C-alpha positions, 0 to 999 in steps of 0.5 A, a space after each residue: 125713076 119718073 114718078 107716075 100719076 097713080 103714085 103721085 095720087 097715092 102719096 097725096 091721099 096718104 098725106 090727106 089722111 095724115 092731115 085729117 088726123 092732126 091734133 090741135 097742137 100739130 095744126 101748123 097753119 089755120 088752113 088745116 083747122 079749116 080742112 078738118 071741119 069737113 063731115 061730108 068730105 067736100 073739102 077733101 074732094 075739092 082738094 083732090 080735084 085741084 091736086 089731080 091737075 098738078 099731078 097730071 102735069 107732073 106725070 106727063 114730063 119725061 125726065 125727073 128734072 122736068 118733073 121737078 120744075 113743074 112741081 116747083 112752079 106749081 108750089 110757087 103759083 099756089 104759095 103766091 095766091 095764098 100768101 096774097 089772101 093771108 093779109 085779108 084774113 089777118 085783118 084784126 076785125 070781124 068777119 075776118 081775123 082768121 089768121 090774126 093769132 097765128 104764131 107762124 104768121 106772127 113770126 114772118 110778119 115784122 111790120 104792122 099794117 094800118 086799117 086804112 092800108 088794109 082797106 085799100 088792099 082789100 079793094 085791090 084784091 076784090 076789084 083789080 088783082 088779076 090773081 084774086 079778083 075773079 075768086 068770088 068774093 065782093 067788097 062787102 065784109 060779110 061772113 059769107 066773103 070771109 068763108 070764101 076767102 078762107 076757102 081760097 086761102 086754104 086749098 092752095 096752102 094745102 095744095 102746097 103741102 101735098 106738093 112737097 111729098 113728090 118733091 121729096 120722092 125725087 130728092 129735091 128736099 132743098 125746095 122747102 127752105 127755098 120756098 120759106 125764104 121766098 115767102 118772106 120776100 113775098 110778104 115784103 114785096 106785098 107790104 111795099 105794094 099795098 103801101 102805094 095804093 090809092 083809096 080806090 085800090 088802084 096802083 100808080 107804077 110811077 110811085 115806085 122808087 129806083 131801089 124798090 124797082 131794083 129790089 123787085 128785080 132781085 126777087 124776080 131772079 130768086 123766083 127764076 132760080 127757084 123754078 130752075 131748082 138752083 
């Protein structure tokens, strides 16, 4: 049975109420802590505004298979954006460090990244990265910019959590495990990339080895399979 817009919105609202009620030891990601600090419901409203766009895309499909593909594509998009910003928020100095002590982040990350590399990556994200350069933060490492990045990390992370609800309802329970594996490849790919960055945050495509290019091609195959529900 196809998921209609009303139902997709309903299960998202129910999930949001559950997220608001999570206890401290149940907060599996710092995005949930960010979300709970919302006395005027501004964050919840912003979250629903974004989610409704994806919900409309899902409900407009004519088969369950197409609905599954659209959900997975949105899931990929929001996770990819969030994980790129996660590195900035893990920078272990003020005004960042938003994610630095998070146990899930620590479990997935197997490699220390130097401050020098992180500085280059911050420039890349601020000035050059098409995914992040227009999100509203600048090179200034201020608490204002930290708050913007925390929001831009948290909303996609929470959207991803909401998107798993319609996936479960159409029987696509394997997407969670597949997404977790993809995120590990995201991490590895970003770390490889940031080590190639110049001091100004730019990157020379010719600096990647044959092995790294093959690895990227394999990652692209995994991404394609994820989109197609394989």
